[in-house]
N, C-alpha and C positions, 0 to 999 in steps of 0.2 A: 497402417493405420498411425494417426499420429493420437499420442499421447501429451497435452497440452491444460500443466492446472493451472489457475490463474485468482486471485485473489484480489481484486482490486477495488479500492471506495471510494476515490475522486475519477479511475476513468488512468491516468499515467497507467500503471501496469497492466490492465486491462489494449493499452492501447501499444505498447510494445508485448504484448500474447499476440494481435492480431496481427503486425506486424509481424514477428517469429510463425506462426500459424503460417504465412503464403512465402513465407521465403523458404522455412525449412523443405526437403526435395517429400512429395507425395507420400512415401513407404517408408520416412524415418519414426522408427520405433523405439527408444528410449524417451521415457518418462524427462518432461519437461517443464520447471514449478515456476512460476512467473511472480512477484508481490510487492509491492513494496518494506524499505527498509524500518519499520521499529523502534527509536532508542537506539541505534545501532545491534537490534538486534531481530530475530523474526516471530513475525506476529505472533502472538499467540495463538491467536484461530489457522496457523497454518498448522504448527507445534502443535498443535488438539490432530487438527487433516491426519500428518503424516504420525502422527504416532498412531494411526487408527489405522494405517498403512500397508502394506507388507509389500517393499523391494526385490525381495529372492530374488537375487542373478543380475538384477536393471543395472544399468549407465546411467543415473540419475544428474539430472542439471540442473541447475540454476542461474534465473535472471533476478540481480532486486533491480526495486528505483530505490533514488532516495533524493535530495533537494540537494543535496553537496556531499556525502560521504557516509561509505559502511560500517567504517569500525570492524573488528576482526567477526564479520559477524559469519565468517567461512569457515571459523571454529565452531561455531552451534550447529552447521548446518550437515557439517560433517560429522559432529554424534548423533546428531537425528535421522543421517541416509543409513550413516554404518546398522544406530541400532535395530533399523528396523532391516535389516540384511542385504540393500544396497551397497553397490560400489560408486561411487563423490566422480560424477563427470568437472564441463564444467565447472565455474565459477564469475559469474558477470555482475559487472553494474551496470546502468544505465543514469545518465542524472535528467532528472525533470523538472519540472519547476514546484518550488516550492509549495507548497502548503500544511506545513504544520504549524500552530499559531500559538500553542497554546501556555508559550511560556511569551516572560516580558520582551528578549529584546530576537523574537522570530519574528515573520511576517511575510503575507506570499510577495514574489518575484512585481515587481514593474511588469507595467506590458509586454515592452521593448527584448527584453528580459529573457520573459517566457517565450518568446518568440524563439531566441537566440536558441533557448533550450530543445525545445520541440525540432527547429530545425536539424541540428545537435543531431538527436536523438536516433533521427528518423539513418544514417548514415553509421551511428553505433551498432545499430539492431543488425541493417544487413553485413558489420564483419560477426557479431555474434554467432548471426547464424550460420555462418559458412566456420569457427569455428565450433560448434556442435552438430554441421552436420558432419563433418569430418571425426567428430567424438572424443575430440581433446578434452583434457583432465587439465583445462588450466586453468588459474585464479586468474583472474580480473575484476579488482575492486580500488574503490576511489576510497580509501585504507583514512585518511582524514592523520592528521595528530590525534596520538593515544590508543591509540586504535583499541588494545589489550584493557585499559582500563573501561575503557566505556562500553565496551560490550562485557566483561564480565563484571565489573562494578555499577556500572551507571542503568543497564538493562531491568536489570531483575531491580532496581531504588528507584528507575522510573514507574514499573506496571505496580509494586509496592504503596508508594511515596502517591505518586499524580495524577495517576487512574483509578480515575473516581467520578464515575457517572453522576453523583453527589450533588458534585460539582454543575452540572449545567444546569441550564433554564429557559427562559424564554423571558422576552421583553415583555410587560401587560400593555406597554404605550406603543409597542409595536407590532404585538405575533396575531397575526388576521385570522388563528383557528384552523386554514386553509387546508393543515392537518400532512402538507408534503413531507415532513419531516417523519414523521411516522409511516408516510406513506413508502417512501424513499429507502428508507433502515433496511440494509440488505439483511440482519437478524433480526430484525422482528422487533428490537427490544425498546422504542418507544409509540407510549396510546397516546390519543387523546381523553382527558377529564375536562371536563366544563371547555370546552372548546379551546385546551392547552394541553402543551405536549406532556409526558411526564416520561419517563426513563428509567430500564429497567434494571436487573445485571446482568443482560448479557450481549452488553457494549462493545465493539471491535475495537472501539478507538477512532475508527474513521476519519470522524469529523461530517463524512457527507450534511449529516445536520446540518452541520453550521455551516457549510461551505452554499449548499441547496436550498437553502432559505430565502423566496425571494424578497420577505422582508427584511431581513439582517436578523432577527427580531433574535436568533439565540443567541447563546453566549457561554461560556466558559470559564465561570466566578468571576475576574478581572481582569482575565489573562488576555481575554479577544476584546478589545474595548478598543475603537477604530483601527482593527486589523481588515485588511483583506479579506475577498474571498476568490477560491479557485476549483476549478471543473473543468477535465481535461477537453475541448471543444468536440470530442468530437464524445466523446460522456454524454454531451448537453443535448447532443441530437435525438442520442440513445431512450436518457429518460424523459421525456417529449412525445420520443413516435410510442412505448412503452407505458403510457400513462394517457392517451388516442382509445 
């Protein structure tokens, strides 16, 4: 029986997890964790889940999705898994369409680039599935420049400085009060007050509220002004079906 764990805010990691599930042998027993890279590290919600999991005697594999690079996320992953008694299996990355738009120089990919990345990801996941099925303990990541600095210093700085839910807001002119941002929040962090969304203190910073808002009224301070929106094509359908 497969042990496949996934955290996905916008559908990229969910799509990779689904492809892995289909490609891995039915009797494959090693745990496989799939999640997006957050500021060159493991998302805090995934860190918390791992810290509550017993990996004793298990070979644990990791597949992360990223827009361009991972930094040395493998070092953090290794510490997390071994601290819970596990053995580190394969560590892989899959490049997917960009979705982080909360910095002035970051935006979503153009449509043609999105399609190219999604097409390349399918072949990449098949290769990764073969390696995981063979229980290889390979590290195959797109590190990018200065990976050690980014993962060791920028990662904690990001969460201590930039990950502030008080910077989320909705445009009074654009917001329809539909409540979709609240109903779609994976952590139940958004409530509707007088027809407007209010963000609590349990934000995973997945940005699903921003990217799935039909009126494009959700903003993160001024950083998201004139930025694009992105949801994995399959995830759009999942959301629609879940709301029927």
